[in-house]
LOZA-951836 format. One record per residue: x negated, z, y of N, C-alpha, C, O in turn; residue in one letter; residue number from 1. Coordinates in steps of 0.1 Angstrom, whole numbers, always signed. Atoms other than C-alpha are relative to their C-alpha. Example, Ala and Ser with C-alpha at 12.3 -4.5 7.8 and 13.67 -1.06 7.14 Angstrom:
<pts>
PT   n_u   n_w   n_v  ca_u  ca_w  ca_v   c_u   c_w   c_v   o_u   o_w   o_v aa   i
PT    -9    +0   -12  -123   +78   -45    -9    +0   +12   -19    +7   +12  A   1
PT    +9    +0   -11  -137   +71   -11    +8    +8   +11    +3    +9   +22  S   2
</pts>
This chain:
<pts>
PT   n_u   n_w   n_v  ca_u  ca_w  ca_v   c_u   c_w   c_v   o_u   o_w   o_v aa   i
PT    -9    +0   -12    +0    +0    +0    -9    +0   +12   -18    +8   +14  M   1
PT    +8    +0   -12   -15   -10   +33    +6    +9   +12   +16   +15   +10  D   2
PT    -4    -9   -11   -12    +8   +67   +13    -3    +5   +21    +6    +9  A   3
PT   -14    +3    -5   +19   -11   +79   +10    +5   -10   +21   +10    -6  V   4
PT   -10    -5   +10   +37    -4   +46    +1   +15    +0   +12   +20    -1  E   5
PT    +0   -15    -1   +27   +33   +49    +8    +4   +12   +16   +14   +12  K   6
PT    -7    -3   -13   +40   +34   +85   +15    -3    -2   +23    +5    +3  A   7
PT   -14    +4    +3   +72   +17   +74    +7   +11    -8   +18   +15    -6  L   8
PT    -5   -10    +9   +77   +43   +47    +2   +13    +8   +12   +20    +6  E   9
PT    -2   -12    -9   +72   +71   +73   +12    -2    +9   +19    +8   +12  K  10
PT   -12    +3    -9   +98   +54   +96   +13    +3    -8   +22    +9    -3  W  11
PT   -12    -3    +9  +123   +55   +67    +2   +15    -1   +13   +20    -1  V  12
PT    -1   -15    +1  +114   +92   +63    +5    +6   +12   +12   +16   +11  G  13
PT    -5    -5   -12  +121   +98   +99   +15    +0    +0   +21   +10    +4  L  14
PT   -15    +1    +0  +157   +86   +95    +6    +9   -10   +18   +12    -9  W  15
PT    -6    -9   +10  +162  +107   +64    -3   +15    +3    +4   +23    -3  N  16
PT    +3   -14    -3  +147  +139   +79    +6    +4   +13    +7   +16   +16  S  17
PT    -5    -3   -13  +161  +136  +114   -10    +8    +9    -6   +16   +17  Y  18
PT   +10    -8    -7  +128  +151  +127    -5    -7   +12   -13   -17   +12  D  19
PT    +4    +5   -12  +124  +143  +163   -15    +0    +3   -20    -8   +11  L  20
PT   +15    -2    -2   +88  +155  +163    -8   -12    -5   -19   -14    +0  N  21
PT    +8   +10    +6   +77  +125  +142    +2   -14    +8    -5   -23    +5  T  22
PT    -2   +13    -8   +90   +98  +167   -13    -4    +7   -16   -16    +7  V  23
PT   +13    +3    -7   +57  +101  +186   -11    -5    -9   -21   -10    -4  G  24
PT   +10    +5   +10   +37   +94  +154    +3   -14    -4    -6   -21   -10  D  25
PT    -4   +13    +6   +56   +62  +147    +2   -11   +10    +1   -23    +7  L  26
PT    -2    +9   -10   +62   +45  +180   -11    +1   +11   -17   +11   +12  F  27
PT    +8    -1   -12   +42   +36  +211    +6   +11    +8   +18   +12    +9  L  28
PT    -5   -11    -8   +45   +66  +234    -1    -2   +15    -3    +7   +22  T  29
PT    +1    +2   -14   +46   +49  +267   +12   -10    +3   +21   -12    -5  D  30
PT   -11    +8    -5   +69   +25  +287    +1   -14    -6   +10   -21    -4  D  31
PT    +0   +13    +7   +60    -5  +266   +10    -1   -12   +14   -12   -15  R  32
PT    -8    +0   +12   +81    +5  +236   +14    -4    +4   +20    +1   +14  V  33
PT   -14    +4    -2  +115   -12  +234    +8    +0   -13    +2    +0   -24  T  34
PT    -9    -2   +12  +145    -9  +211   +14    -5    +3   +20    -1   +13  Y  35
PT   -15    +4    +0  +178   -26  +205    +6    +7   -11    +3    +5   -23  F  36
PT    -8    -7   +10  +202    -4  +187   +12    -8    -5   +17   -16    +2  S  37
PT   -13    +6    +5  +230   -15  +164   +12    +8    +5   +23    +4    +2  S  38
PT   -11    -8    -4  +251   +13  +179    +2    +1   +15   +12    +7   +19  E  39
PT    -1    -2   -14  +244   +11  +216    -4   -13    +7   -14   -20    +3  K  40
PT    +3   +13    -6  +245   -19  +239   -12    +1   +10   -14   +12   +16  R  41
PT   +11    +1   -10  +214   -29  +260   -13    +4    -6   -14    +9   -17  G  42
PT   +14    -3    +4  +177   -25  +258    -4   +14    +3    -2   +18   +15  L  43
PT    +5   -14    -2  +163   +10  +254   -15    -3    +3   -22    -9    -6  I  44
PT   +14    +3    -4  +129    +9  +272    -7   +13    +4    -2   +21   +12  K  45
PT    +9   -11    -3  +102   +35  +273    +2   +11   -11   +13   +13   -16  G  46
PT    +0   -10   +11   +93   +64  +250   +10   +11    +3   +17   +15    -6  F  47
PT    -9   -10    -3  +114   +90  +268   +15    -4    -4   +22    +4   -10  H  48
PT   -14    +5    +3  +146   +69  +265    +1    -2   -15   +12    +1   -20  A  49
PT    +0    +2   +15  +137   +62  +228    +3   +14    -6   +11   +15   -16  L  50
PT    -2   -14    +5  +135  +100  +221   +14    +4    +3   +21   +10    -6  V  51
PT   -14    -4    -3  +168  +106  +239   +10    -8    -9   +20    -2   -13  E  52
PT    -9    +8    +8  +184   +78  +219    +1    +6   -14   +11    +8   -20  H  53
PT    +0    -7   +13  +173   +95  +186    +7   +13    +1   +14   +17    -8  H  54
PT    -7   -13    -1  +185  +128  +199   +15    -2    +0   +22    +7    -6  R  55
PT   -14    +3    +0  +219  +112  +205    +5    -2   -14   +18    -1   -17  G  56
PT    -4    +1   +14  +220  +105  +167    -1   +13    -8    +2   +13   -20  F  57
PT    +1   -13    +7  +214  +141  +159   -13    +4    -4   -15   +14   -12  G  58
PT   +13    -4    +4  +177  +142  +155    -4   +12    +8    +0   +14   +20  F  59
PT    +4   -13    -6  +162  +176  +163   -15    +2    -3   -20    -3   -13  V  60
PT   +13    -4    +2  +127  +191  +166    -1    +7   -14    +7   +16   -16  E  61
PT    +1    -7   +14  +116  +200  +130    +9    -6   -10    +7    -4   -22  G  62
PT    -8    +7    +9  +143  +179  +115   +12    +8    -6   +13   +20    -2  G  63
PT   -12    -7    +7  +175  +188   +95    +5    -9   -11    +2   -21   -12  R  64
PT    -6    +7   +11  +193  +178   +64   +14    -4    +4   +24    +4    +3  D  65
PT   -13    +6    -4  +222  +156   +77    +8    -5   -12   +20    -7   -11  A  66
PT    -7    +5   +12  +230  +145   +42    +2   -15    +0    +8   -21    -9  G  67
PT    +0   +15    +0  +228  +108   +53   -12    -6    -6   -22    +1    -8  N  68
PT   +11    +6    +6  +206   +83   +37    -2   -14    +6    +7   -22    +6  K  69
PT    +4   +14    -4  +188   +52   +51   -11    -5    -9   -20    +2   -13  L  70
PT   +10    +7    +8  +168   +27   +31    +0   -14    +4    +8   -19   +11  W  71
PT    +2   +14    -3  +155    -8   +34    +0    -9   -13    -3    -4   -24  L  72
PT    +0   +10   +10  +160   -39   +12    -5   -13    +5    -5   -15   +17  E  73
PT    +4   +14    -4  +146   -74   +12   -11    +1   +11   -10    -7   +21  D  74
PT   +11    -2   -10  +115   -62   +31   -10   -12    +0   -15   -15   -11  V  75
PT   +11   +10    -1   +91   -89   +43    -9    +4   +12    -4    +7   +23  A  76
PT   +10    -4   -10   +59   -81   +63    -8   -12    +3   -15   -18    -6  V  77
PT    +8   +11    -4   +42  -108   +82   -11    +5    +9    -9   +11   +20  E  78
PT   +12    -5    -7    +7  -100   +94    -5   -11    +9    -9   -22    +4  R  79
PT    +5    +9    -9    -4  -118  +125   -12    +6    +7   -15   +17    +6  L  80
PT   +12    -5    -7   -35  -115  +147    +5   +11   +11   +11    +8   +21  R  81
PT    -3   -11    -9   -31   -81  +164   +13    +7    -2   +15   +17    +5  G  82
PT   -12    -7    +2    +3   -72  +152    +6    -4   -14    +2   -14   -20  F  83
PT    -7    +3   +12   +27   -72  +122   +15    +0    +3   +19    +8   +11  S  84
PT   -15    +1    -1   +64   -81  +120    +6    +3   -13    +3    -3   -23  V  85
PT    -7    -3   +12   +86   -64   +95   +15    -5    +2   +21    -2   +12  V  86
PT   -14    +5    +0  +119   -81   +86    +7    +6   -12    +1    +4   -23  K  87
PT    -7    -6   +11  +144   -63   +64   +15    +2    +3   +20    -1   +14  A  88
PT   -14    -5    -1  +180   -52   +58    -1   +15    +0    -7   +21   -10  D  89
PT    -2   -15    +0  +187   -16   +67   +13    +3    -7   +23    -4    -5  W  90
PT   -12    -5    +6  +213    +3   +47    +1   +14    +3    -9   +21    +3  L  91
PT    -3   -13    -5  +229   +35   +58   +12    +5    -7   +23    -1    -6  F  92
PT   -11    -6    +6  +252   +58   +39    +2   +14    +6    -7   +23    +5  R  93
PT    -3   -14    -6  +268   +88   +57    +4    +9   -11   +10    +6   -22  R  94
PT    -3   -11    +9  +272  +121   +39   +15    -1    -4   +24    -1    +5  K  95
PT   -14    +0    +4  +304  +121   +18    +6   -14    -1   +18   -14    -5  G  96
PT    -5   +14    +1  +309   +83   +20    -5    -7   -12   -15    -4   -17  S  97
PT    +4    +9   +10  +308   +58    -7    -2   -14    +4    -4   -24    -3  D  98
PT    +2   +13    -6  +304   +29   +17   -13    -1    +7   -17    +9   +14  K  99
PT   +13    +2    -7  +271   +15   +30    +3    -8   +13   +10   -18   +12  D 100
PT    +1    +9   -11  +266    +2   +65   -13    -8    -2   -22    -4    -9  Q 101
PT   +11    +8    +3  +242   -27   +65    -2   -10   +12    +7   -14   +18  R 102
PT    +3   +10   -10  +224   -50   +89   -15    -4    +0   -23    +3    -7  G 103
PT   +14    +4    -1  +191   -68   +98    -7    +9    +9    -2   +14   +19  P 104
PT    +9    -7    -9  +162   -50  +114   -13    -8    +1   -18   -13    -9  V 105
PT   +13    +5    -2  +130   -63  +129    -8   +10    +7    -4   +16   +17  T 106
PT    +9   -10    -5  +101   -40  +136   -13    -7    +3   -19   -13    -5  L 107
PT   +13    +6    -4   +70   -51  +155   -10   +11    +1    -8   +20   +10  V 108
PT   +11   -10    +0   +39   -30  +148   -12    -5    +7   -16   -17    +5  Y 109
PT   +13    +3    -6    +7   -30  +169    -9   +12    -4    -4   +23    -7  V 110
PT   +10   -11    +3   -25   -10  +162   -10    +0   +11   -17    -9   +13  D 111
PT    +9    -2   -11   -43    +3  +192   -11   +10    -3   -16   +17    +6  E 112
PT   +10    -9    +4   -67   +24  +172    +4   +13    -7    -4   +20   -13  G 113
PT    -6   -12    +6   -44   +51  +159    +8    -3   -12   +16    +5   -17  E 114
PT    -8    +4   +11   -29   +31  +131   +12    -7    +6   +15    -7   +18  G 115
PT   -12    +8    -5    +3    +9  +133   +10    +9    +6   +14   +20    +1  P 116
PT   -11    -7    -7   +29   +20  +158   +10   -11    +3    +7   -22    +6  R 117
PT   -11    +9    -3   +63    +4  +165    +0    -3   +15    +1    +7   +23  I 118
PT    -1    +4   -14   +62   -15  +198   +14    -5    +3   +19    -4   +15  A 119
PT   -14    +5    -3   +97   -30  +194    +8    +1   -13    +3    -2   -24  H 120
PT   -10    +0   +11  +127   -25  +171   +12    -6    +4   +17    -5   +15  A 121
PT   -13    +7    -3  +158   -46  +169    +9    +1   -12    +6    -4   -23  H 122
PT   -10    -2   +11  +188   -36  +148   +13    -8    +3   +16   -10   +15  F 123
PT   -13    +6    -1  +221   -54  +142    +8    +4   -12    +3   +10   -21  S 124
PT    -9    -3   +11  +251   -51  +119    +5   -13    -6    +6   -24    +1  N 125
PT    -7   +12    +6  +265   -76   +94   +15    +2    +1   +22    -7    -4  Y 126
</pts>
């Protein structure tokens, strides 16, 4: 497993742990980071806004067991000069539900010396 695949695994772990403290380990931590949510209209720009977006989903410092589960399927990683693009389907099942939400996701990883970090994320729904 290479560094991008490990970083992707940690990102999935973020969504399953709801640990707000790990957002800074996975994303760029400045105003360059951008994010299109499948749940909120418009571009989320900057690390502070990204943290608040996750807080709005119930992420807390230290994490919590929300009982929800997120996973990826049909993952493809394209490595380019200076960055990598991950394309996949995200699946999400809420606690107590037997139905999965599903949609495409694109994650753009850059490495500025601290390992791969997400510079841009784009989610949508099917």
